[in-house]
C-alpha positions as CSV (number, residue, x, y, z in Angstrom):
1,M,-38.5,127.6,-43.3
2,R,-38.0,127.2,-39.5
3,P,-40.1,129.7,-37.3
4,C,-38.6,132.7,-35.8
5,F,-38.5,132.0,-32.0
6,S,-37.9,135.6,-31.0
7,T,-41.0,136.5,-32.9
8,K,-43.1,134.0,-31.2
9,R,-41.6,135.1,-27.8
10,N,-42.4,138.6,-28.5
11,A,-45.8,137.9,-29.5
12,V,-46.3,135.8,-26.2
13,I,-45.1,138.7,-24.2
14,S,-47.4,141.1,-25.9
15,I,-50.5,138.9,-25.2
16,A,-49.6,138.5,-21.6
17,I,-49.0,142.4,-21.2
18,A,-52.4,143.1,-22.8
19,L,-54.2,140.4,-20.4
20,C,-52.7,142.3,-17.5
21,L,-53.9,145.6,-18.7
22,V,-57.4,144.0,-19.2
23,Y,-57.3,142.7,-15.6
24,V,-56.1,146.1,-14.1
25,Y,-59.0,147.7,-16.0
26,I,-61.7,145.4,-14.6
27,A,-60.2,145.4,-11.0
28,T,-60.2,149.3,-10.8
29,D,-63.0,151.9,-11.2
30,R,-64.5,151.7,-14.7
31,N,-65.2,155.4,-14.7
32,P,-62.6,157.1,-17.0
33,V,-63.6,160.6,-16.3
34,Q,-61.5,162.2,-13.6
35,G,-63.4,164.3,-11.1
36,E,-66.9,163.1,-11.9
37,L,-69.4,164.9,-10.0
38,K,-71.1,163.4,-6.9
39,E,-74.6,164.4,-6.1
40,T,-75.8,165.3,-2.8
41,S,-78.9,166.5,-1.1
42,S,-79.4,167.8,2.3
43,T,-82.9,166.1,2.4
44,N,-82.2,163.0,0.6
45,P,-78.4,162.3,0.6
46,V,-77.2,160.0,-2.1
47,I,-74.7,157.4,-0.8
48,P,-71.8,156.8,-3.4
49,I,-71.7,153.4,-4.6
50,Q,-68.4,151.7,-3.8
51,E,-67.1,148.9,-5.9
52,E,-67.2,146.3,-3.1
53,E,-70.9,147.3,-2.2
54,T,-72.2,147.2,-5.7
55,K,-75.3,144.7,-5.9
56,S,-75.0,142.0,-8.7
57,E,-77.7,141.6,-11.1
58,S,-79.1,138.8,-9.0
59,Q,-79.1,140.7,-5.9
60,V,-81.1,143.7,-7.1
61,F,-84.8,143.1,-7.4
62,V,-85.6,143.5,-11.1
63,P,-88.9,142.3,-12.5
64,D,-88.2,139.2,-14.7
65,Q,-90.0,140.8,-17.7
66,I,-87.5,143.7,-17.5
67,K,-84.4,141.8,-16.5
68,D,-84.4,139.5,-19.5
69,V,-84.9,142.3,-22.0
70,F,-82.2,144.6,-20.4
71,R,-79.8,141.8,-20.3
72,K,-80.0,141.3,-23.9
73,D,-79.7,145.0,-24.4
74,Q,-76.6,145.4,-22.1
75,D,-74.8,142.5,-23.9
76,S,-75.7,143.9,-27.6
77,P,-73.1,146.0,-29.3
78,K,-73.9,149.7,-29.3
79,D,-74.5,151.3,-32.4
80,E,-73.1,154.7,-32.4
81,T,-72.7,155.2,-36.1
82,R,-73.9,158.6,-37.4
83,L,-76.4,158.6,-40.2
84,D,-74.6,157.8,-43.5
85,E,-74.6,160.2,-46.3
86,I,-76.4,157.8,-48.5
87,A,-78.2,159.5,-51.5
88,L,-80.8,156.6,-52.1
89,P,-82.2,156.0,-55.7
90,G,-85.7,157.1,-56.8
91,E,-87.3,159.8,-59.0
92,K,-91.0,159.9,-57.7
93,D,-92.4,162.9,-56.4
94,F,-93.9,163.3,-53.0
95,P,-97.8,162.6,-53.3
96,H,-99.9,165.7,-52.3
97,E,-103.2,165.4,-51.1
98,P,-105.9,167.9,-52.2
99,L,-106.2,171.2,-50.4
100,N,-109.5,171.6,-48.4
101,Q,-110.9,174.9,-47.2
102,L,-108.9,174.7,-44.0
103,D,-105.7,174.9,-45.7
104,R,-103.7,178.2,-45.4
105,L,-103.1,179.1,-49.0
106,R,-100.1,181.4,-49.9
107,P,-99.5,183.2,-53.2
108,N,-97.5,181.1,-55.8
109,D,-94.6,183.4,-55.8
110,V,-93.5,183.3,-52.2
111,Y,-91.2,180.5,-52.8
112,P,-89.3,179.6,-56.0
113,D,-90.7,176.9,-58.1
114,N,-87.4,174.9,-58.5
115,I,-87.3,173.6,-54.8
116,P,-86.7,169.9,-55.4
117,T,-89.4,167.5,-54.5
118,V,-89.2,164.9,-51.8
119,I,-88.4,161.4,-52.7
120,H,-91.4,159.4,-51.2
121,E,-90.9,155.9,-52.5
122,M,-87.6,154.3,-53.4
123,D,-86.3,151.0,-54.9
124,F,-84.9,148.8,-52.3
125,T,-83.6,146.2,-54.6
126,R,-80.0,147.6,-54.7
127,L,-79.8,148.2,-51.1
128,R,-81.1,144.6,-50.2
129,S,-78.8,143.0,-52.4
130,T,-75.6,144.9,-51.4
131,G,-76.4,144.4,-47.7
132,E,-76.9,148.4,-47.3
133,F,-80.6,148.2,-46.2
134,D,-80.7,147.1,-42.5
135,N,-84.2,148.3,-41.5
136,R,-82.7,151.7,-40.7
137,Y,-84.9,153.6,-43.2
138,A,-88.8,153.5,-43.6
139,P,-90.9,155.2,-46.3
140,F,-93.0,158.6,-45.2
141,G,-96.2,158.0,-43.5
142,D,-99.3,157.9,-45.6
143,P,-102.4,159.2,-43.7
144,T,-104.6,156.9,-46.0
145,Q,-103.3,153.9,-44.4
146,F,-104.6,154.9,-40.9
147,N,-107.8,155.8,-39.2
148,C,-107.9,159.5,-40.2
149,D,-110.4,162.3,-40.8
150,S,-109.5,165.6,-42.4
151,E,-107.2,166.7,-39.5
152,V,-106.3,163.9,-37.0
153,C,-105.5,160.3,-37.2
154,D,-106.0,157.7,-34.4
155,I,-102.8,155.5,-34.3
156,N,-102.2,153.1,-31.6
157,G,-104.4,155.1,-29.1
158,R,-102.8,158.4,-30.0
159,Q,-104.5,161.5,-31.7
160,V,-101.9,162.4,-34.4
161,Q,-102.1,165.4,-36.6
162,R,-102.6,164.3,-40.1
163,A,-100.0,166.7,-41.2
164,L,-97.4,165.2,-38.7
165,V,-98.0,161.6,-40.2
166,K,-97.0,162.9,-43.8
167,E,-93.6,164.1,-42.6
168,T,-92.4,161.4,-40.4
169,P,-91.4,157.8,-40.9
170,S,-94.2,155.3,-41.4
171,D,-93.3,153.4,-38.3
172,M,-93.1,156.5,-36.1
173,F,-96.5,156.1,-34.4
174,T,-97.1,152.3,-34.8
175,F,-93.8,151.3,-33.2
176,L,-94.3,153.9,-30.5
177,P,-96.4,152.3,-27.5
178,R,-99.5,153.6,-25.9
179,Q,-98.8,156.2,-23.0
180,E,-100.0,153.6,-20.5
181,D,-97.6,150.9,-21.9
182,F,-94.6,152.8,-20.7
183,L,-92.9,151.0,-18.0
184,P,-93.6,152.3,-14.5
185,E,-90.2,150.9,-13.1
186,F,-88.4,153.5,-15.1
187,K,-88.6,157.3,-14.6
188,N,-87.3,157.6,-18.3
189,P,-89.8,156.8,-20.9
190,C,-89.1,153.2,-21.8
191,W,-91.2,150.1,-23.0
192,K,-90.8,146.6,-24.1
193,G,-90.9,145.8,-27.6
194,N,-89.6,143.6,-30.7
195,D,-86.6,144.6,-32.8
196,A,-86.4,143.9,-36.6
197,S,-85.4,140.4,-35.9
198,G,-88.2,139.6,-33.6
199,E,-86.1,139.9,-30.4
200,Q,-87.5,141.5,-27.4
201,R,-85.7,144.4,-26.3
202,L,-86.0,147.7,-24.0
203,F,-86.6,150.7,-26.0
204,C,-86.4,154.3,-24.6
205,I,-86.7,157.8,-25.8
206,P,-85.5,161.1,-24.1
207,Y,-86.8,162.4,-20.9
208,F,-85.8,165.8,-21.4
209,Y,-84.5,167.9,-24.5
210,I,-82.1,170.9,-24.8
211,I,-83.6,172.6,-27.8
212,G,-81.3,175.7,-28.1
213,I,-80.9,178.0,-29.3
214,T,-77.8,177.6,-31.4
215,K,-74.9,179.6,-29.8
216,C,-76.5,180.1,-26.4
217,G,-74.2,177.8,-24.3
218,T,-75.8,174.6,-25.0
219,T,-72.6,172.5,-25.5
220,D,-71.4,173.4,-21.9
221,M,-74.8,172.7,-20.6
222,F,-75.0,169.5,-22.1
223,S,-71.6,168.5,-20.9
224,I,-72.2,169.4,-17.2
225,L,-75.7,167.7,-17.2
226,K,-74.1,164.6,-18.7
227,S,-71.7,164.2,-15.8
228,H,-74.7,163.9,-13.5
229,P,-74.9,160.3,-12.0
230,M,-78.7,160.1,-12.9
231,V,-78.2,161.5,-16.5
232,S,-77.2,158.7,-19.0
233,S,-73.4,159.3,-19.8
234,R,-74.1,157.8,-23.2
235,S,-76.3,160.7,-24.4
236,R,-74.9,162.3,-27.4
237,K,-75.2,165.9,-28.5
238,E,-76.8,166.9,-31.9
239,T,-78.6,163.8,-32.9
240,H,-80.7,165.7,-35.4
241,Y,-83.4,163.1,-35.5
242,I,-86.3,165.2,-34.7
243,D,-85.3,168.2,-37.1
244,R,-83.5,166.4,-40.0
245,A,-83.2,162.7,-40.2
246,R,-86.9,162.0,-39.7
247,R,-87.6,164.1,-42.7
248,G,-85.1,162.4,-45.0
249,R,-82.5,165.1,-44.7
250,S,-78.8,164.7,-43.9
251,L,-77.2,165.8,-40.7
252,R,-75.9,169.2,-42.2
253,M,-77.8,172.3,-42.4
254,N,-79.6,173.5,-45.5
255,R,-79.7,170.1,-47.3
256,T,-82.9,169.3,-49.2
257,P,-84.5,165.9,-48.3
258,D,-83.1,163.4,-50.6
259,R,-83.6,159.8,-49.0
260,L,-85.9,157.9,-46.8
261,P,-86.2,158.9,-43.2
262,L,-84.4,157.2,-40.6
263,S,-87.0,154.9,-39.1
264,F,-88.3,155.5,-35.6
265,S,-87.5,152.0,-34.6
266,A,-83.7,152.5,-35.6
267,W,-83.6,155.7,-33.7
268,V,-84.8,154.3,-30.4
269,N,-82.7,151.1,-31.0
270,Q,-79.2,152.7,-31.1
271,G,-78.6,152.0,-27.4
272,R,-77.9,155.6,-26.2
273,Y,-81.2,156.3,-24.7
274,R,-81.4,153.2,-22.6
275,S,-77.7,152.7,-21.6
276,N,-76.6,152.9,-18.0
277,L,-80.2,153.3,-16.7
278,L,-79.9,149.9,-14.9
279,D,-77.1,151.3,-12.8
280,T,-79.6,153.9,-11.3
281,Y,-81.6,151.2,-9.3
282,R,-83.0,152.4,-6.1
283,F,-85.9,151.1,-4.1
284,S,-88.2,153.3,-2.1
285,E,-91.1,152.0,-0.2
286,G,-94.5,152.9,-2.1
287,D,-92.5,154.1,-5.1
288,P,-93.2,152.0,-8.2
289,T,-90.0,153.7,-9.8
290,L,-86.9,151.4,-9.6
291,F,-84.6,153.0,-12.1
292,H,-84.3,156.6,-11.6
293,G,-81.9,157.4,-14.4
294,I,-82.7,159.9,-17.4
295,T,-81.8,160.4,-20.8
296,M,-81.7,163.7,-22.8
297,D,-81.3,164.8,-26.3
298,A,-79.3,168.1,-26.8
299,T,-79.8,169.4,-30.5
300,P,-80.1,173.2,-30.5
301,S,-81.5,173.4,-33.7
302,F,-84.7,171.5,-32.6
303,S,-86.0,175.0,-31.7
304,W,-86.0,176.6,-35.1
305,D,-84.9,174.1,-37.8
306,N,-88.1,172.9,-39.8
307,E,-86.6,173.6,-43.0
308,F,-88.1,172.3,-46.2
309,W,-91.5,171.9,-44.6
310,E,-93.0,173.4,-47.8
311,L,-92.2,170.2,-49.7
312,F,-94.5,168.3,-47.2
313,H,-97.3,171.0,-47.0
314,P,-97.6,172.6,-50.5
315,G,-100.1,175.5,-50.5
316,Y,-99.6,176.5,-46.8
317,R,-98.4,180.0,-45.9
318,E,-96.7,178.7,-42.6
319,P,-96.0,175.1,-41.3
320,P,-99.2,173.3,-39.9
321,V,-96.9,171.3,-37.6
322,T,-93.3,171.9,-36.2
323,N,-90.8,169.9,-33.9
324,P,-92.6,170.7,-30.8
325,D,-95.9,169.0,-32.1
326,L,-93.9,165.9,-32.8
327,I,-92.1,165.7,-29.3
328,A,-95.5,166.4,-27.5
329,T,-97.2,163.6,-29.5
330,I,-94.4,161.0,-28.7
331,Y,-94.3,161.9,-25.0
332,P,-96.4,164.9,-23.6
333,K,-94.5,164.8,-20.4
334,S,-91.2,165.7,-22.0
335,K,-89.2,168.4,-20.2
336,I,-87.8,171.2,-22.3
337,I,-84.5,173.4,-21.7
338,I,-84.1,176.4,-23.9
339,S,-81.3,179.1,-23.6
340,L,-81.9,182.4,-25.0
341,R,-79.1,185.0,-25.4
342,D,-78.9,188.9,-26.6
343,P,-80.4,188.3,-30.0
344,I,-77.9,190.5,-31.6
345,K,-74.7,189.0,-30.0
346,R,-76.2,185.5,-30.6
347,M,-76.8,186.4,-34.4
348,Q,-73.2,187.6,-34.6
349,S,-71.8,184.6,-32.8
350,A,-73.7,182.2,-35.2
351,Y,-72.3,184.0,-38.2
352,Q,-68.9,183.7,-37.2
353,F,-69.1,180.1,-36.2
354,F,-70.9,178.8,-39.5
355,C,-68.4,180.8,-41.5
356,A,-65.3,179.5,-39.7
357,Y,-66.7,175.8,-40.2
358,H,-67.8,176.4,-43.9
359,V,-71.5,175.7,-43.2
360,Y,-72.2,178.8,-45.4
361,N,-69.9,180.1,-48.3
362,C,-68.8,183.3,-46.5
363,D,-66.8,186.0,-47.9
364,T,-63.6,186.2,-45.8
365,P,-62.1,187.7,-43.9
366,V,-65.3,188.9,-42.1
367,T,-65.2,192.7,-41.7
368,P,-67.8,194.9,-40.0
369,E,-68.7,196.5,-43.5
370,K,-69.4,193.0,-45.0
371,F,-71.5,191.9,-42.1
372,H,-73.5,195.2,-42.2
373,G,-74.3,194.4,-46.0
374,L,-75.5,191.0,-45.1
375,V,-77.8,192.2,-42.2
376,V,-79.3,194.8,-44.8
377,E,-80.0,192.0,-47.2
378,A,-81.4,189.7,-44.6
379,I,-83.9,192.2,-43.3
380,D,-84.8,193.4,-46.8
381,S,-85.7,189.7,-47.6
382,F,-87.7,189.3,-44.3
383,N,-89.6,192.4,-45.0
384,K,-90.4,191.5,-48.7
385,C,-91.7,188.1,-47.4
386,R,-94.1,190.0,-45.0
387,T,-95.6,191.8,-47.8
388,T,-97.1,188.5,-49.2
389,N,-96.9,186.0,-46.0
390,T,-97.5,185.8,-42.3
391,V,-94.7,186.7,-39.8
392,R,-94.6,183.1,-38.7
393,G,-94.4,181.8,-42.2
394,C,-91.5,184.2,-42.9
395,V,-89.7,183.3,-39.8
396,Y,-89.9,179.4,-40.8
397,S,-89.3,180.0,-44.4
398,T,-86.7,177.7,-46.1
399,E,-85.6,180.4,-48.2
400,S,-84.8,182.8,-45.4
401,H,-82.9,180.0,-43.8
402,Q,-80.2,180.1,-46.4
403,L,-78.9,183.5,-45.4
404,A,-75.7,183.3,-43.5
405,T,-76.7,186.0,-40.9
406,H,-78.7,183.5,-39.1
407,L,-81.2,186.4,-38.5
408,Y,-84.3,184.1,-38.3
409,A,-83.0,182.2,-35.2
410,S,-82.8,185.2,-33.0
411,I,-86.7,185.8,-33.5
412,Y,-87.3,183.7,-30.3
413,S,-90.9,184.8,-29.6
414,V,-92.3,182.9,-32.7
415,Y,-90.4,179.6,-31.8
416,L,-91.4,179.7,-28.2
417,K,-95.0,180.4,-28.8
418,D,-95.2,177.2,-30.7
419,W,-93.5,175.2,-28.0
420,L,-95.7,176.9,-25.3
421,A,-98.9,175.9,-27.4
422,V,-98.2,172.2,-26.9
423,F,-96.4,172.0,-23.6
424,P,-97.6,173.3,-20.1
425,R,-95.4,176.3,-18.8
426,D,-94.0,174.2,-16.1
427,Q,-92.4,171.7,-18.6
428,I,-90.4,174.4,-20.2
429,Y,-87.4,176.0,-18.5
430,V,-86.2,179.2,-20.2
431,V,-82.5,180.0,-19.3
432,Q,-81.1,183.5,-19.9
433,F,-77.5,183.0,-21.2
434,E,-76.0,185.8,-19.5
435,E,-77.2,185.0,-16.1
436,H,-76.4,181.4,-16.5
437,I,-72.5,182.3,-17.4
438,E,-72.5,184.5,-14.5
439,N,-73.3,182.1,-11.8
440,Q,-73.2,178.6,-13.5
441,A,-73.3,176.6,-10.4
442,H,-76.5,178.2,-9.2
443,S,-77.9,177.8,-12.6
444,F,-77.3,174.1,-12.8
445,L,-78.7,173.6,-9.4
446,K,-82.0,175.1,-10.5
447,L,-81.7,172.8,-13.6
448,C,-81.5,169.7,-11.4
449,D,-84.6,170.9,-9.6
450,F,-86.4,171.3,-12.9
451,L,-85.5,167.8,-14.1
452,E,-86.4,166.3,-10.6
453,I,-83.0,164.8,-10.0
454,E,-80.8,165.4,-7.0
455,R,-78.7,168.4,-6.9
456,F,-75.0,168.5,-7.4
457,D,-72.8,169.2,-4.5
458,E,-72.4,172.9,-5.0
459,V,-68.6,173.1,-4.0
460,D,-67.7,170.2,-6.2
461,L,-69.6,171.7,-9.0
462,T,-68.1,175.0,-8.8
463,E,-64.5,173.5,-8.8
464,Y,-65.5,171.4,-11.8
465,I,-66.7,174.4,-13.8
466,K,-63.5,176.2,-13.1
467,T,-61.6,173.5,-15.1
468,H,-64.3,173.0,-17.6
469,L,-63.2,174.5,-21.0
470,V,-65.6,176.5,-23.0
471,R,-66.4,174.8,-26.1
472,N,-67.0,175.9,-29.7
473,S,-64.8,179.0,-29.1
474,L,-63.1,180.6,-32.2
475,K,-59.8,182.3,-32.9
476,D,-59.9,186.0,-33.0
477,S,-59.0,186.0,-36.8
478,K,-62.3,184.3,-37.3
479,R,-64.5,186.9,-35.5
480,I,-66.1,190.1,-36.4
481,P,-63.7,192.6,-34.7
482,Y,-66.6,194.9,-33.9
483,M,-70.0,195.8,-35.1
484,L,-71.0,199.2,-36.8
485,P,-73.2,201.4,-34.9
486,E,-75.7,201.6,-37.9
487,T,-75.7,197.8,-38.0
488,I,-76.8,197.6,-34.1
489,S,-79.3,200.4,-34.8
490,L,-80.8,198.5,-37.7
491,L,-81.1,195.2,-35.8
492,E,-82.4,196.9,-32.5
493,G,-85.3,198.4,-34.9
494,F,-85.8,194.8,-36.4
495,F,-85.9,192.9,-33.2
496,A,-88.0,195.4,-31.2
497,P,-91.5,194.1,-31.8
498,F,-90.2,190.6,-31.2
499,L,-88.6,191.4,-27.8
500,G,-91.7,193.2,-27.0
501,Q,-93.7,190.0,-27.5
502,L,-91.1,187.8,-25.6
503,V,-91.1,190.1,-22.8
504,E,-94.9,189.9,-22.5
505,M,-94.9,186.1,-22.9
506,L,-92.2,185.5,-20.1
507,G,-93.5,188.4,-18.0
508,D,-89.9,190.0,-17.2
509,E,-88.3,193.0,-18.7
510,K,-85.0,191.2,-18.5
511,W,-85.9,189.3,-21.6
512,S,-85.2,192.6,-23.7
513,W,-81.7,192.5,-22.8
514,G,-81.9,196.2,-22.3
515,R,-82.7,196.8,-25.8
516,P,-85.8,198.8,-27.3
517,T,-89.1,197.0,-27.5
518,T,-92.2,197.9,-29.3
519,S,-95.7,196.2,-29.6
520,D,-97.0,195.0,-32.9
521,D,-100.5,193.7,-33.5
522,R,-99.4,191.6,-36.5
523,L,-97.3,189.3,-34.5
């Protein structure tokens, strides 16, 4: 059969059009975001980089040992794949170490006996044979394999809590370099290392974290900061590595650990934490830093989600380690941003959101009467827990986290106390959500100061915010139309001692949101 010339002609025309489009894309500005914010500073003005003035890699002074690694990194494909919902095989229970006199024992009846055990070791035969295993997963850490005493392990020059080793992948602290091995040429914490194939690469971890709290405006905060020229534009919201994936959990809430944890090397080798950093080159006499860009991880559940910690630390009345312990061990200079909102309004917003997106199995439509019943149930459950457990243990209790009201996440003082225990106060920036939305431009300028990056131009930022859509908003049909007075009164009585503690911690009455406060020596 003779070929169809009209078909061949059409194919040639299509290829020509495609090549023209590629040429136009390369020849024009590569930034697809309209109205990207330019940063300016009255003291240190930042000159926008024009296309014709951009220095090539050969013109920019980059140390050879960094340049070679970075070139490989820029040329490699970016792995943006979210964690697979792979249920890995295996039946073995998590091996528990004998308790010593330092363990904080709890009564056996605090938690149900049927909580599934964590899978510690798994058979890789099927995974290797089918190509599913690609060095993305690692077994949990084993303190007996390191130089540990009863409380602390000395791993690669770091003092790591023994309890932390047990709930993280085995390569977490062996792949992470010593503090002195982070490259001084980068403002962001980065280092040179070999990937699974033995090829040398540049690895980076976040410079700062937006840790929450859920339903306190973190999505808009992430979106605005991401548009800053000095913040990596490839940063992604809600990675859930620190709170879930490193514990062998899936990305969804309330899922029991059922797989090997995502390895630390896989997390830092996904490209998003080091991407675009080379574009932030700026030489200043006497300053060893050449690349001033920073990266972030914005996962609002980092503040409160330590679910299923009981599986790793049986016999403890409260978690011996939490997410802030891990982040502080990985990089003690990390900067932390946390946004807080009126605890009752936040709780209502979270319930509406999680019900609308079927995270919880809610009885819809939501009515004020139904919500009141759920609040009564949640408070009763918490108070019952307090009869046999510590307040902190009840706040972190996996059992309490199964209740759809999201009551536990509004107990800010307990979580914040854990973060302040491992980070200096000047490394934690606490935002009040209501003040933030009242004057967002001013709030973002202060955030830039905290992150030690140049401020946005306030006029441009104000105009940008006007057109910036509020995310994660719900239809009116998904909202609770109003809250019963008895519900508000019940919640105010419950939160009063925790708000009193928060006011004392932060030194300002504004953190009561005008609601009653009391003192409680048991907190």
